[in-house]
C-alpha positions as a Markdown table, in Angstrom:
| # | Residue | x | y | z |
|---|---|---|---|---|
| 1 | Unk | 218.1 | -129.2 | 208.4 |
| 2 | Unk | 220.7 | -129.9 | 211.0 |
| 3 | Unk | 220.5 | -126.3 | 212.4 |
| 4 | Unk | 216.7 | -126.4 | 212.3 |
| 5 | Unk | 216.7 | -129.5 | 214.5 |
| 6 | Unk | 219.1 | -127.9 | 217.0 |
| 7 | Unk | 217.1 | -124.8 | 217.1 |
| 8 | Unk | 213.9 | -126.7 | 217.7 |
| 9 | Unk | 215.6 | -128.4 | 220.7 |
| 10 | Unk | 216.2 | -125.0 | 222.1 |
| 11 | Unk | 212.6 | -123.8 | 221.9 |
| 12 | Unk | 211.8 | -124.7 | 225.5 |
| 13 | Unk | 213.9 | -121.7 | 226.5 |
| 14 | Unk | 211.4 | -119.3 | 224.9 |
| 15 | Unk | 207.7 | -119.1 | 225.7 |
| 16 | Unk | 205.0 | -116.4 | 225.6 |
| 17 | Unk | 206.7 | -114.2 | 228.2 |
| 18 | Unk | 210.2 | -114.6 | 226.8 |
| 19 | Unk | 210.0 | -114.7 | 223.0 |
| 20 | Unk | 212.9 | -115.4 | 220.7 |
| 21 | Unk | 214.1 | -112.1 | 219.3 |
| 22 | Unk | 217.1 | -111.1 | 217.2 |
| 23 | Unk | 219.0 | -109.9 | 220.3 |
| 24 | Unk | 218.5 | -113.3 | 222.0 |
| 25 | Unk | 219.3 | -115.2 | 218.9 |
| 26 | Unk | 222.7 | -113.5 | 218.7 |
| 27 | Unk | 223.5 | -114.7 | 222.2 |
| 28 | Unk | 222.8 | -118.4 | 221.4 |
| 29 | Unk | 225.9 | -120.5 | 220.7 |
| 30 | Unk | 225.3 | -123.6 | 218.6 |
| 31 | Unk | 228.1 | -126.2 | 218.7 |
| 32 | Unk | 228.6 | -128.0 | 215.5 |
| 33 | Unk | 230.1 | -131.5 | 215.2 |
| 34 | Unk | 233.7 | -131.4 | 214.1 |
| 35 | Unk | 236.3 | -133.7 | 212.7 |
| 36 | Unk | 240.0 | -132.7 | 213.0 |
| 37 | Unk | 239.1 | -129.2 | 214.0 |
| 38 | Unk | 236.8 | -128.5 | 211.0 |
| 39 | Unk | 233.0 | -128.7 | 210.9 |
| 40 | Unk | 231.9 | -132.2 | 209.9 |
| 41 | Unk | 229.5 | -131.3 | 207.1 |
| 42 | Unk | 229.1 | -134.9 | 206.0 |
| 43 | Unk | 227.8 | -135.9 | 209.4 |
| 44 | Unk | 225.4 | -133.0 | 209.5 |
| 45 | Unk | 224.1 | -133.9 | 206.0 |
| 46 | Unk | 223.5 | -137.5 | 206.9 |
| 47 | Unk | 221.9 | -137.1 | 210.3 |
C-alpha cells in the first residue's frame, strides 16, 4: 500500500499525451524511508 500511495502522488507527471509506460516506469526512482541504512518496513506498514 505504501508504494501505491507514492505512485499515486506521481500521477501528475503523466497525462493523455505522456502516458506511463514500462520504459518510463523503469526511470522512476522511489525513495523508501530507512532506519540505520535499511528500509524501514515497520514505518511503511503502519503509515
